[in-house]
Kinemage of the C-alpha trace (Angstrom):
@kinemage 1
@onewidth
@group {chain A} dominant
@subgroup {mainchain}
@vectorlist {calphas} color= white
{ca unk a 1} P 0.032 -0.111 0.145
{ca unk a 2} L 2.745 2.280 0.784
{ca unk a 3} L 4.549 1.618 -2.428
{ca unk a 4} L 1.462 2.531 -4.460
{ca unk a 5} L 1.139 5.953 -2.500
{ca unk a 6} L 4.903 6.660 -3.183
{ca unk a 7} L 4.415 5.786 -6.666
{ca unk a 8} L 1.387 8.381 -7.140
{ca unk a 9} L 3.315 11.111 -5.112
{ca unk a 10} L 6.328 10.714 -7.535
{ca unk a 11} L 3.915 10.832 -10.587
{ca unk a 12} L 2.316 13.813 -9.334
{ca unk a 13} L 5.764 15.555 -8.482
{ca unk a 14} L 7.239 14.618 -11.938
{ca unk a 15} L 4.154 16.069 -13.759
{ca unk a 16} L 4.521 19.309 -11.601
{ca unk a 17} L 8.478 19.522 -12.248
{ca unk a 18} L 7.887 19.092 -16.265
{ca unk a 19} L 5.863 22.434 -15.896
{ca unk a 20} L 8.203 24.082 -13.913
{ca unk a 21} L 9.382 26.223 -16.872
{ca unk a 22} L 5.983 27.709 -17.246
{ca unk a 23} L 5.759 31.311 -16.146
{ca unk a 24} L 2.863 33.764 -16.101
{ca unk a 25} L 2.502 37.546 -16.347
{ca unk a 26} L -0.181 40.279 -16.685
{ca unk a 27} L 0.285 43.629 -18.334
{ca unk a 28} L -1.861 46.877 -18.262
{ca unk a 29} L -2.077 49.873 -20.318
{ca unk a 30} L 0.698 49.024 -22.515
{ca unk a 31} L 1.507 50.809 -25.920
{ca unk a 32} L -0.440 54.002 -26.067
{ca unk a 33} L -2.462 52.617 -22.715
{ca unk a 34} L -4.736 50.334 -24.819
{ca unk a 35} L -3.108 46.811 -24.564
{ca unk a 36} L -4.240 44.797 -21.623
{ca unk a 37} L -3.355 41.255 -21.257
{ca unk a 38} L -2.318 38.092 -19.447
{ca unk a 39} L -0.011 35.364 -20.794
{ca unk a 40} L 1.063 31.784 -19.866
{ca unk a 41} L 3.862 30.668 -21.645
{ca unk a 42} L 6.989 28.009 -21.606
{ca unk a 43} L 9.997 29.850 -22.539
{ca unk a 44} L 12.784 29.155 -23.631
{ca unk a 45} L 11.823 25.387 -24.094
{ca unk a 46} L 8.573 26.137 -25.999
{ca unk a 47} L 7.260 22.912 -25.014
{ca unk a 48} L 3.285 22.342 -24.844
{ca unk a 49} L 1.219 21.921 -21.796
{ca unk a 50} L -2.290 22.214 -21.007
{ca unk a 51} L -3.050 25.679 -20.548
{ca unk a 52} L -5.837 27.967 -19.621
{ca unk a 53} L -5.570 31.710 -19.179
{ca unk a 54} L -8.439 34.275 -18.048
{ca unk a 55} L -7.406 38.070 -17.903
{ca unk a 56} L -9.874 40.343 -15.811
{ca unk a 57} L -9.640 44.137 -16.948
{ca unk a 58} L -11.004 46.764 -14.465
{ca unk a 59} L -10.711 50.489 -14.957
{ca unk a 60} L -9.244 52.516 -12.120
{ca unk a 61} L -12.132 53.315 -9.840
{ca unk a 62} L -14.560 51.247 -11.607
{ca unk a 63} L -16.519 48.410 -9.792
{ca unk a 64} L -16.759 46.090 -12.685
{ca unk a 65} L -14.994 45.522 -15.994
{ca unk a 66} L -14.786 42.793 -18.440
{ca unk a 67} L -12.976 39.414 -18.803
{ca unk a 68} L -11.018 37.824 -21.800
{ca unk a 69} L -10.344 34.117 -22.035
{ca unk a 70} L -7.941 31.764 -23.763
{ca unk a 71} L -9.704 28.437 -23.568
{ca unk a 72} L -8.063 25.127 -22.761
{ca unk a 73} L -5.533 24.031 -25.265
{ca unk a 74} L -2.291 22.032 -25.492
{ca unk a 75} L 0.344 24.898 -26.296
{ca unk a 76} L 3.499 26.636 -25.386
{ca unk a 77} L 1.809 30.028 -25.014
{ca unk a 78} L -1.701 30.941 -23.942
{ca unk a 79} L -2.699 34.631 -24.569
{ca unk a 80} L -5.855 36.507 -23.269
{ca unk a 81} L -5.842 39.983 -23.934
{ca unk a 82} L -7.452 42.737 -25.900
{ca unk a 83} L -6.163 45.927 -27.643
{ca unk a 84} L -9.031 48.509 -27.396
{ca unk a 85} L -9.606 49.452 -23.830
{ca unk a 86} L -8.399 53.151 -23.405
{ca unk a 87} L -9.300 53.115 -19.623
{ca unk a 88} L -6.520 52.899 -17.156
{ca unk a 89} L -7.010 49.238 -16.136
{ca unk a 90} L -5.868 46.919 -13.096
{ca unk a 91} L -5.240 43.406 -14.996
{ca unk a 92} L -5.794 40.329 -13.051
{ca unk a 93} L -4.659 37.097 -14.577
{ca unk a 94} L -5.619 33.584 -13.776
{ca unk a 95} L -3.343 30.902 -15.452
{ca unk a 96} L -3.934 27.395 -15.143
{ca unk a 97} L -1.297 24.666 -16.549
{ca unk a 98} L 0.193 21.505 -16.304
{ca unk a 99} L 1.228 18.253 -17.971
{ca unk a 100} L -1.999 16.011 -17.493
{ca unk a 101} L -5.508 17.244 -16.426
{ca unk a 102} L -5.407 15.581 -12.942
{ca unk a 103} L -2.526 17.710 -11.569
{ca unk a 104} L -2.597 21.268 -12.454
{ca unk a 105} L -1.015 24.500 -11.181
{ca unk a 106} L -2.647 27.666 -10.609
{ca unk a 107} L -1.125 30.972 -10.507
{ca unk a 108} L -2.496 34.533 -10.293
{ca unk a 109} L -0.813 37.840 -11.501
{ca unk a 110} L -2.008 41.499 -11.274
{ca unk a 111} L -0.616 44.508 -13.019
{ca unk a 112} L -1.306 48.291 -13.285
{ca unk a 113} L 1.840 48.806 -15.765
{ca unk a 114} L 3.274 47.440 -18.608
{ca unk a 115} L 5.824 45.113 -16.854
{ca unk a 116} L 8.235 45.218 -19.564
{ca unk a 117} L 10.940 43.452 -17.599
{ca unk a 118} L 8.611 40.276 -17.278
{ca unk a 119} L 9.001 38.824 -20.641
């Protein structure tokens, strides 16, 4: 029984380690103040993983905003963003990724500026 539990734990950790190169970022108010985005990506290896990204954009002082979603895909880069919102936004990203659908990591990002040093 202990051996099965140990094998399951190793399999879970191995899948998470395979996703260790996956990174996530959000950017707000970039390039003339109209680009707002959240990105989940594997760089530099560019290996595909199961990824889902949601980017929520709320104008400064606003109560509600809108969300942009990149649906589930096996890819090296999951992009959720828009290029037409001139409000000064706070961008909140939800990034879900992994090498199998039973062992997924979740990261959250937030931005009020362009985060140019992130990429």
